[in-house]
DSSP file (Angstrom, degrees, kcal/mol; ACC not computed):
  #  RESIDUE AA STRUCTURE BP1 BP2  ACC     N-H-->O    O-->H-N    N-H-->O    O-->H-N    TCO  KAPPA ALPHA  PHI   PSI    X-CA   Y-CA   Z-CA
    1    1 A M              0   0    0      0, 0.0     2,-0.1     0, 0.0     0, 0.0   0.000 360.0 360.0 360.0 139.8 -117.6 -221.2  -97.8
    2    2 A E        -     0   0    0      1,-0.1     2,-0.2     3,-0.0     0, 0.0  -0.442 360.0-113.2 -74.7 147.9 -119.8 -223.3  -95.6
    3    3 A H        -     0   0    0     -2,-0.1    -1,-0.1     1,-0.1     3,-0.1  -0.504  38.4 -96.7 -77.3 151.0 -120.8 -226.8  -96.6
    4    4 A T        -     0   0    0     -2,-0.2    -1,-0.1     1,-0.1     0, 0.0  -0.509  44.0-116.3 -68.1 127.0 -124.4 -227.5  -97.4
    5    5 A P    >   -     0   0    0      0, 0.0     3,-2.0     0, 0.0    -1,-0.1  -0.284  19.6-116.8 -63.4 152.1 -126.1 -229.0  -94.4
    6    6 A K  T 3  S+     0   0    0      1,-0.3    -2,-0.1    -3,-0.1     0, 0.0   0.680 112.1  68.1 -63.2 -17.4 -127.4 -232.6  -94.8
    7    7 A T  T 3  S+     0   0    0      2,-0.1    -1,-0.3     0, 0.0     2,-0.0   0.599  79.6 102.5 -79.6  -9.4 -131.0 -231.2  -94.3
    8    8 A E  S <  S-     0   0    0     -3,-2.0     2,-0.2     1,-0.1     3,-0.0  -0.358  79.6-108.9 -70.3 153.9 -130.8 -229.4  -97.6
    9    9 A W        -     0   0    0      1,-0.1     2,-0.2    -2,-0.0    -1,-0.1  -0.564  33.4-105.5 -82.1 147.9 -132.6 -230.9 -100.6
   10   10 A A        -     0   0    0     -2,-0.2    -1,-0.1     1,-0.1     0, 0.0  -0.487  36.7-114.3 -69.7 141.1 -130.7 -232.4 -103.5
   11   11 A R        -     0   0    0     -2,-0.2     2,-0.1    62,-0.0    64,-0.1  -0.689  34.9-144.7 -83.2 119.1 -130.6 -230.2 -106.6
   12   12 A P        -     0   0    0      0, 0.0    62,-2.4     0, 0.0     2,-0.5  -0.479  16.4-112.7 -86.0 153.1 -132.5 -231.9 -109.4
   13   13 A V  E     +A   73   0A   0     60,-0.2    60,-0.3    -2,-0.1     3,-0.1  -0.725  37.9 177.0 -72.8 126.4 -131.8 -231.8 -113.1
   14   14 A V  E     +     0   0A   0     58,-3.2    44,-0.4    -2,-0.5     2,-0.3   0.481  56.6   2.9-115.9  -5.7 -134.8 -229.9 -114.5
   15   15 A Y  E     -A   72   0A   0     57,-1.2    57,-2.6    42,-0.1     2,-0.3  -0.971  58.8-149.6-168.4 162.7 -134.0 -229.6 -118.2
   16   16 A F  E     -Ab  71  59A   0     42,-1.0    44,-0.9    -2,-0.3     2,-0.4  -0.974   1.9-157.7-141.7 159.6 -131.5 -230.6 -120.9
   17   17 A E  E     -Ab  70  60A   0     53,-2.3    53,-3.0    -2,-0.3     2,-0.6  -0.999   5.5-156.2-135.7 137.6 -130.2 -229.3 -124.1
   18   18 A I  E     -Ab  69  61A   0     42,-2.5    44,-1.9    -2,-0.4     2,-0.6  -0.966  13.3-155.5-111.5 115.4 -128.5 -231.2 -127.0
   19   19 A E  E     -Ab  68  62A   0     49,-2.8    49,-1.7    -2,-0.6     2,-0.4  -0.820  15.4-161.0 -93.0 123.6 -126.3 -228.8 -129.0
   20   20 A A  E     - b   0  63A   0     42,-2.9    44,-2.6    -2,-0.6     3,-0.4  -0.869  29.5-156.2-112.5 133.5 -125.8 -230.2 -132.5
   21   21 A L  S    S+     0   0    0     -2,-0.4     2,-0.3     1,-0.3    -1,-0.1   0.871 105.9  14.2 -65.5 -36.4 -123.2 -229.4 -135.1
   22   22 A D    >>  -     0   0    0      1,-0.1     3,-1.9    -3,-0.1     4,-1.7  -0.823  69.4-171.0-140.2  97.9 -125.9 -230.6 -137.6
   23   23 A E  H 3> S+     0   0    0     -3,-0.4     4,-2.7    -2,-0.3    -1,-0.1   0.755  85.0  68.1 -62.8 -23.0 -129.4 -230.8 -136.1
   24   24 A N  H 34 S+     0   0    0      1,-0.2    -1,-0.3     2,-0.2    39,-0.0   0.681 105.8  41.8 -70.8 -16.0 -130.6 -232.5 -139.3
   25   25 A V  H <> S+     0   0    0     -3,-1.9     4,-1.2     2,-0.1    -2,-0.2   0.838 118.4  43.4 -90.2 -44.6 -128.5 -235.5 -138.3
   26   26 A L  H  X S+     0   0    0     -4,-1.7     4,-2.7     1,-0.2     5,-0.3   0.872 104.5  61.8 -74.0 -37.2 -129.2 -235.6 -134.6
   27   27 A I  H  X S+     0   0    0     -4,-2.7     4,-2.5     1,-0.2     5,-0.2   0.944 106.7  44.1 -58.4 -50.5 -133.0 -235.1 -134.7
   28   28 A P  H  > S+     0   0    0      0, 0.0     4,-2.3     0, 0.0     5,-0.3   0.891 113.1  54.1 -61.4 -35.7 -133.7 -238.3 -136.7
   29   29 A F  H  X S+     0   0    0     -4,-1.2     4,-3.2     1,-0.2     5,-0.2   0.963 113.1  40.3 -60.3 -52.7 -131.3 -240.2 -134.4
   30   30 A Y  H  X S+     0   0    0     -4,-2.7     4,-2.0     1,-0.2     6,-0.9   0.858 113.5  54.8 -68.7 -34.8 -133.0 -239.1 -131.2
   31   31 A K  H  X S+     0   0    0     -4,-2.5     4,-1.1    -5,-0.3     5,-0.2   0.944 118.2  34.6 -59.8 -48.0 -136.5 -239.5 -132.7
   32   32 A E  H  < S+     0   0    0     -4,-2.3    -2,-0.2    -5,-0.2    -1,-0.2   0.912 118.7  50.2 -75.0 -43.6 -135.8 -243.1 -133.7
   33   33 A M  H  < S+     0   0    0     -4,-3.2    -3,-0.2    -5,-0.3    -2,-0.2   0.899 131.0  14.2 -64.2 -42.8 -133.6 -244.1 -130.8
   34   34 A F  H  < S-     0   0    0     -4,-2.0    -1,-0.2    -5,-0.2    -2,-0.2   0.323  97.8-116.9-119.9   6.4 -135.9 -242.9 -128.0
   35   35 A N     <  +     0   0    0     -4,-1.1     2,-0.3    -5,-0.2    -4,-0.2   0.878  54.1 170.9  58.6  39.8 -139.2 -242.3 -129.8
   36   36 A W        -     0   0    0     -6,-0.9     2,-0.9    -5,-0.2    -1,-0.2  -0.604  37.0-134.6 -83.9 141.8 -139.1 -238.6 -128.9
   37   37 A D        -     0   0    0     -2,-0.3     2,-0.5    10,-0.1    -1,-0.0  -0.862  31.5-169.3 -92.4 103.4 -141.6 -236.1 -130.4
   38   38 A I        -     0   0    0     -2,-0.9     8,-0.2     8,-0.2     7,-0.1  -0.860   8.6-141.3-107.3 126.1 -139.2 -233.3 -131.5
   39   39 A G        -     0   0    0      6,-2.8     2,-0.1    -2,-0.5    -1,-0.0  -0.101  15.7-112.7 -77.6 176.6 -140.6 -230.0 -132.6
   40   40 A G        +     0   0    0      4,-0.1     5,-0.5     3,-0.1     3,-0.2  -0.243  63.8  67.7 -98.7-172.0 -139.5 -227.6 -135.4
   41   41 A G  S    S-     0   0    0      1,-0.2     3,-0.1     3,-0.1     0, 0.0  -0.294 101.5 -52.3  91.4-177.8 -138.0 -224.1 -135.4
   42   42 A P  S    S+     0   0    0      0, 0.0     2,-0.6     0, 0.0    21,-0.6   0.797 135.8  44.0 -69.3 -27.3 -134.5 -222.9 -134.3
   43   43 A I  E    S-C   62   0A   0     -3,-0.2     2,-1.3    19,-0.1    19,-0.2  -0.935  83.3-152.3-117.3 106.2 -135.0 -224.6 -130.9
   44   44 A H  E     -C   61   0A   0     17,-2.6    17,-1.6    -2,-0.6    -3,-0.1  -0.637  19.0-144.4 -83.0  94.1 -136.5 -228.0 -131.4
   45   45 A R  E     -C   60   0A   0     -2,-1.3    -6,-2.8    -5,-0.5    15,-0.3  -0.272  12.0-160.5 -66.5 143.0 -138.5 -228.6 -128.2
   46   46 A I  E     -C   59   0A   0     13,-3.9    13,-2.8    -8,-0.2    -8,-0.2  -0.977  16.7-141.2-122.4 112.7 -138.7 -232.1 -126.7
   47   47 A P        -     0   0    0      0, 0.0   -10,-0.1     0, 0.0    10,-0.1  -0.185  35.3 -78.0 -70.7 166.8 -141.6 -232.5 -124.3
   48   48 A T        -     0   0    0      8,-0.1     8,-0.2     1,-0.1    10,-0.2  -0.286  54.8-109.8 -61.2 149.9 -141.3 -234.5 -121.1
   49   49 A G        -     0   0    0      6,-0.6     2,-0.3     8,-0.3    -1,-0.1  -0.318  29.4-155.9 -78.9 163.3 -141.5 -238.3 -121.5
   50   50 A I        +     0   0    0      1,-0.1     5,-0.1    -2,-0.1     4,-0.0  -0.947  61.0  41.9-134.7 158.0 -144.4 -240.5 -120.5
   51   51 A G  S    S+     0   0    0     -2,-0.3     4,-0.1     1,-0.3    -1,-0.1   0.259  84.5  98.7  97.1 -13.0 -144.7 -244.1 -119.6
   52   52 A G  S    S-     0   0    0      2,-0.5    -1,-0.3     1,-0.0     3,-0.0  -0.186  97.1 -81.4 -93.1-169.5 -141.7 -244.8 -117.5
   53   53 A P  S    S+     0   0    0      0, 0.0     2,-0.3     0, 0.0    -2,-0.1   0.814 121.6  22.6 -63.2 -27.6 -141.3 -244.9 -113.7
   54   54 A E  S    S-     0   0    0     -4,-0.0    -2,-0.5     1,-0.0     3,-0.1  -0.934  83.5-119.0-132.2 157.0 -141.2 -241.1 -113.9
   55   55 A N        -     0   0    0     -2,-0.3    -6,-0.6     1,-0.2     2,-0.1   0.728  51.9-146.6 -69.8 -20.2 -142.4 -238.7 -116.5
   56   56 A G        -     0   0    0     -8,-0.2     2,-0.3     2,-0.0    -1,-0.2  -0.297  20.0 -68.9  84.3-172.4 -138.9 -237.4 -117.1
   57   57 A I        -     0   0    0    -10,-0.1    -8,-0.3    -3,-0.1   -42,-0.1  -0.834  40.1-118.0-119.9 156.4 -137.8 -233.9 -118.1
   58   58 A G        +     0   0    0    -44,-0.4   -42,-1.0    -2,-0.3     2,-0.3  -0.383  38.1 154.9 -85.7 169.6 -138.2 -231.8 -121.2
   59   59 A G  E     -bC  16  46A   0    -13,-2.8   -13,-3.9   -44,-0.2     2,-0.3  -0.900  24.4-129.4-167.2-164.9 -135.4 -230.5 -123.4
   60   60 A H  E     -bC  17  45A   0    -44,-0.9   -42,-2.5   -15,-0.3     2,-0.4  -0.984   8.8-131.6-158.4 165.2 -134.5 -229.4 -126.9
   61   61 A I  E     +bC  18  44A   0    -17,-1.6   -17,-2.6    -2,-0.3     2,-0.3  -0.977  31.1 171.4-118.6 136.7 -132.0 -229.7 -129.7
   62   62 A R  E     -bC  19  43A   0    -44,-1.9   -42,-2.9    -2,-0.4     2,-0.2  -0.985  38.0 -98.5-143.2 155.9 -130.5 -226.7 -131.4
   63   63 A K  E     +b   20   0A   0    -21,-0.6     2,-0.3    -2,-0.3   -42,-0.2  -0.500  53.5 160.1 -70.5 139.7 -127.8 -225.9 -133.9
   64   64 A G        -     0   0    0    -44,-2.6   -41,-0.1    -2,-0.2     3,-0.0  -0.834  53.1 -99.6-148.3-175.1 -124.6 -224.9 -132.3
   65   65 A K  S    S+     0   0    0     -2,-0.3     2,-0.3     1,-0.0   -44,-0.1   0.498 103.8  25.7 -92.0  -6.6 -120.8 -224.5 -132.8
   66   66 A R  S    S-     0   0    0    -46,-0.1     2,-0.3     2,-0.1    -2,-0.1  -0.962  82.0-110.2-146.9 161.3 -120.0 -227.7 -131.0
   67   67 A G        +     0   0    0     -2,-0.3     2,-0.3   -47,-0.1   -47,-0.2  -0.702  59.3 109.9 -89.1 151.5 -121.6 -231.0 -130.3
   68   68 A G  E     -A   19   0A   0    -49,-1.7   -49,-2.8    -2,-0.3     2,-0.4  -0.893  56.4-106.5 162.3 171.0 -122.6 -231.7 -126.7
   69   69 A I  E     -A   18   0A   0     -2,-0.3     2,-0.4   -51,-0.2   -51,-0.2  -0.983  26.6-161.3-125.3 134.2 -125.2 -232.1 -124.0
   70   70 A A  E     -A   17   0A   0    -53,-3.0   -53,-2.3    -2,-0.4     2,-0.4  -0.930   7.3-145.7-118.2 141.5 -126.0 -229.6 -121.3
   71   71 A L  E     -Ad  16 116A   0     44,-0.9    46,-2.8    -2,-0.4     2,-0.6  -0.859   4.8-149.0-103.6 140.1 -127.8 -230.2 -118.0
   72   72 A Y  E     -Ad  15 117A   0    -57,-2.6   -58,-3.2    -2,-0.4   -57,-1.2  -0.952  20.5-168.3-107.3 118.0 -130.0 -227.5 -116.5
   73   73 A I  E     -Ad  13 118A   0     44,-2.8    46,-2.3    -2,-0.6   -60,-0.2  -0.928  18.8-124.4-119.2 128.5 -129.9 -227.9 -112.7
   74   74 A Q  E     + d   0 119A   0    -62,-2.4     2,-0.3    -2,-0.5    46,-0.2  -0.469  32.7 176.2 -72.6 134.5 -132.3 -226.2 -110.3
   75   75 A V        -     0   0    0     44,-2.7    46,-0.4    -2,-0.2     3,-0.2  -0.897  37.0-127.0-130.7 162.4 -130.7 -224.1 -107.5
   76   76 A K  S    S+     0   0    0     -2,-0.3     2,-0.4     1,-0.3    -1,-0.1   0.866  99.0  17.9 -76.3 -36.1 -132.2 -221.9 -104.8
   77   77 A N     >  -     0   0    0      1,-0.1     4,-1.9    -3,-0.1    -1,-0.3  -0.942  59.8-161.6-143.9 115.6 -130.1 -218.8 -105.7
   78   78 A V  H  > S+     0   0    0     -2,-0.4     4,-2.3    -3,-0.2     5,-0.2   0.919  91.7  52.8 -62.3 -46.2 -128.3 -218.3 -109.1
   79   79 A E  H  > S+     0   0    0      1,-0.2     4,-1.7     2,-0.2    -1,-0.2   0.933 113.1  41.7 -59.2 -49.5 -125.9 -215.6 -107.8
   80   80 A S  H  > S+     0   0    0      1,-0.2     4,-2.2     2,-0.2    -1,-0.2   0.844 113.3  54.6 -69.0 -31.2 -124.6 -217.6 -104.8
   81   81 A S  H  X S+     0   0    0     -4,-1.9     4,-2.4     2,-0.2    -1,-0.2   0.854 104.5  54.2 -69.6 -34.4 -124.4 -220.7 -106.9
   82   82 A L  H  X S+     0   0    0     -4,-2.3     4,-1.8     2,-0.2    -2,-0.2   0.933 110.3  46.7 -62.1 -45.3 -122.2 -218.9 -109.5
   83   83 A L  H  X S+     0   0    0     -4,-1.7     4,-2.2     1,-0.2    -2,-0.2   0.913 112.0  50.8 -61.6 -43.4 -119.8 -217.9 -106.7
   84   84 A Q  H  X S+     0   0    0     -4,-2.2     4,-1.8     1,-0.2    -1,-0.2   0.897 106.3  54.9 -63.0 -41.0 -119.8 -221.5 -105.3
   85   85 A A  H  <>S+     0   0    0     -4,-2.4     5,-3.0     1,-0.2    -1,-0.2   0.916 110.1  45.8 -59.8 -43.8 -119.1 -223.0 -108.7
   86   86 A V  H ><5S+     0   0    0     -4,-1.8     3,-1.6     1,-0.2    -1,-0.2   0.901 110.3  53.8 -66.7 -40.9 -116.0 -220.8 -109.1
   87   87 A E  H 3<5S+     0   0    0     -4,-2.2    -1,-0.2     1,-0.3    -2,-0.2   0.823 107.7  52.3 -61.1 -31.0 -114.9 -221.6 -105.5
   88   88 A L  T 3<5S-     0   0    0     -4,-1.8    -1,-0.3    -5,-0.2    -2,-0.2   0.359 130.9 -90.8 -89.9   5.4 -115.1 -225.3 -106.4
   89   89 A G  T < 5S+     0   0    0     -3,-1.6    -3,-0.2     1,-0.3    -2,-0.1   0.478  89.2 117.2 102.2   2.8 -112.9 -225.0 -109.5
   90   90 A G      < -     0   0    0     -5,-3.0     2,-0.3    -6,-0.2    -1,-0.3  -0.216  55.6-124.0 -89.0-173.4 -115.6 -224.3 -112.2
   91   91 A K  E     -E  109   0A   0     18,-1.4    18,-2.0    19,-0.1     2,-0.5  -0.978  13.4-119.4-134.5 147.5 -116.0 -221.2 -114.3
   92   92 A K  E     +E  108   0A   0     -2,-0.3    16,-0.3    16,-0.2     3,-0.1  -0.744  32.3 170.4 -82.2 130.1 -118.8 -218.8 -115.0
   93   93 A T  E     +     0   0A   0     14,-2.5     2,-0.3    -2,-0.5    15,-0.2   0.576  64.5  26.9-115.0 -17.6 -119.8 -218.9 -118.7
   94   94 A M  E    S-E  107   0A   0     13,-1.6    13,-1.6     3,-0.0    -1,-0.3  -0.954  74.4-127.3-150.7 127.2 -123.0 -216.8 -118.7
   95   95 A D  E     -     0   0A   0     -2,-0.3    10,-0.1    11,-0.2    12,-0.1  -0.255  55.5 -70.9 -63.0 158.9 -124.2 -214.0 -116.5
   96   96 A P  E     -     0   0A   0      0, 0.0     2,-0.4     0, 0.0    10,-0.2  -0.258  55.3-169.5 -54.5 137.6 -127.7 -214.4 -115.0
   97   97 A Y  E     -E  105   0A   0      8,-3.2     8,-2.8    -3,-0.1     2,-0.8  -0.996  17.4-139.8-134.5 126.2 -130.4 -214.0 -117.6
   98   98 A Q  E     -E  104   0A   0     -2,-0.4     6,-0.2     6,-0.2     5,-0.1  -0.780  17.5-141.2 -87.0 112.8 -134.1 -213.7 -116.9
   99   99 A I    >   -     0   0    0      4,-2.6     3,-3.2    -2,-0.8     2,-0.1  -0.619  34.6-103.2 -70.5 125.1 -136.1 -215.7 -119.5
  100  100 A P  T 3  S-     0   0    0      0, 0.0     3,-0.1     0, 0.0    -1,-0.1  -0.298 104.5  -2.1 -54.3 121.4 -139.2 -213.6 -120.2
  101  101 A G  T 3  S+     0   0    0      1,-0.3     2,-0.1    -2,-0.1    -2,-0.0   0.590 131.4  68.5  72.8  10.8 -142.0 -215.2 -118.4
  102  102 A G  S <  S-     0   0    0     -3,-3.2    -1,-0.3     1,-0.2     2,-0.1  -0.416  87.2 -38.5-136.8-149.9 -139.7 -217.9 -117.1
  103  103 A A        -     0   0    0     -2,-0.1    -4,-2.6    -3,-0.1     2,-0.5  -0.277  48.0-112.1 -82.6 162.9 -136.8 -218.8 -114.9
  104  104 A L  E     -EF  98 120A   0     16,-2.4    16,-3.1    -6,-0.2     2,-0.3  -0.861  44.7-175.8 -89.9 127.3 -133.6 -216.9 -114.1
  105  105 A I  E     +EF  97 119A   0     -8,-2.8    -8,-3.2    -2,-0.5     2,-0.3  -0.853  16.4 178.2-126.3 161.4 -130.6 -218.9 -115.6
  106  106 A A  E     - F   0 118A   0     12,-1.4    12,-2.9    -2,-0.3     2,-0.4  -0.967  23.8-121.8-154.9 155.8 -126.8 -218.6 -115.6
  107  107 A G  E     +EF  94 117A   0    -13,-1.6   -14,-2.5    -2,-0.3   -13,-1.6  -0.823  30.5 161.0-110.4 144.3 -124.0 -220.7 -117.2
  108  108 A I  E     -EF  92 116A   0      8,-2.6     8,-2.7    -2,-0.4     2,-0.3  -0.923  25.2-139.3-140.8 166.2 -121.1 -222.5 -115.6
  109  109 A T  E     -EF  91 115A   0    -18,-2.0   -18,-1.4    -2,-0.3     6,-0.2  -0.942  23.3-122.1-120.9 154.8 -118.6 -225.2 -116.5
  110  110 A D    >   -     0   0    0      4,-2.0     3,-2.3    -2,-0.3   -19,-0.1  -0.292  47.6 -83.6 -80.2 177.9 -117.4 -227.9 -114.1
  111  111 A P  T 3  S+     0   0    0      0, 0.0    -1,-0.1     0, 0.0   -22,-0.0   0.713 132.6  50.1 -60.0 -19.4 -113.7 -228.2 -113.5
  112  112 A E  T 3  S-     0   0    0      2,-0.1   -22,-0.1     0, 0.0   -23,-0.0   0.388 123.7-101.4 -98.1   2.9 -113.3 -230.4 -116.6
  113  113 A G    <   +     0   0    0     -3,-2.3     2,-0.3     1,-0.3   -23,-0.0   0.529  67.7 151.6  94.1   5.7 -115.2 -227.9 -118.8
  114  114 A N        -     0   0    0      1,-0.1    -4,-2.0   -46,-0.0    -1,-0.3  -0.568  46.9-118.3 -73.2 131.5 -118.6 -229.6 -119.0
  115  115 A A  E     + F   0 109A   0     -2,-0.3   -44,-0.9    -6,-0.2     2,-0.3  -0.477  36.1 174.0 -76.6 136.6 -121.4 -227.1 -119.5
  116  116 A L  E     -dF  71 108A   0     -8,-2.7    -8,-2.6    -2,-0.2     2,-0.5  -0.987  19.2-148.4-136.1 145.7 -124.1 -226.7 -116.9
  117  117 A T  E     -dF  72 107A   0    -46,-2.8   -44,-2.8    -2,-0.3     2,-0.4  -0.976  12.9-142.8-116.6 127.6 -127.0 -224.2 -116.7
  118  118 A L  E     -dF  73 106A   0    -12,-2.9   -12,-1.4    -2,-0.5     2,-0.5  -0.707  15.8-160.6 -86.9 137.0 -128.2 -223.1 -113.3
  119  119 A V  E     -dF  74 105A   0    -46,-2.3   -44,-2.7    -2,-0.4     2,-0.6  -0.973  11.3-172.5-126.5 119.8 -132.0 -222.5 -113.0
  120  120 A Q  E       F   0 104A   0    -16,-3.1   -16,-2.4    -2,-0.5   -44,-0.1  -0.952 360.0 360.0-109.5 114.8 -133.7 -220.5 -110.3
  121  121 A Q              0   0    0     -2,-0.6    -1,-0.1   -46,-0.4   -45,-0.1   0.427 360.0 360.0-104.5 360.0 -137.4 -220.8 -110.6
């Protein structure tokens, strides 16, 4: 596989997810710790931040089977990025999925098993 030319743009983190073993424990923590306005429902949306040098990115907290934080990283092409991740020692964890009215996403892990979601907008 060819290396990305230096003229390419850096791929930004565009979203995050906090997977909670018990969201009723984590939601109050994040609300108090960072003054986040966290919504209700099965996916507790967290809007983008305001007031810092940058507005930041949005995210959510949801109940899951493990604790952890996932990054959603924008790519130009989900399919080719899935192949690249495997070539670099990662694993595909989720086939491409088109969010209705939204982005195309797919899941990978890095070589140490950290979850990442690829986002093609």
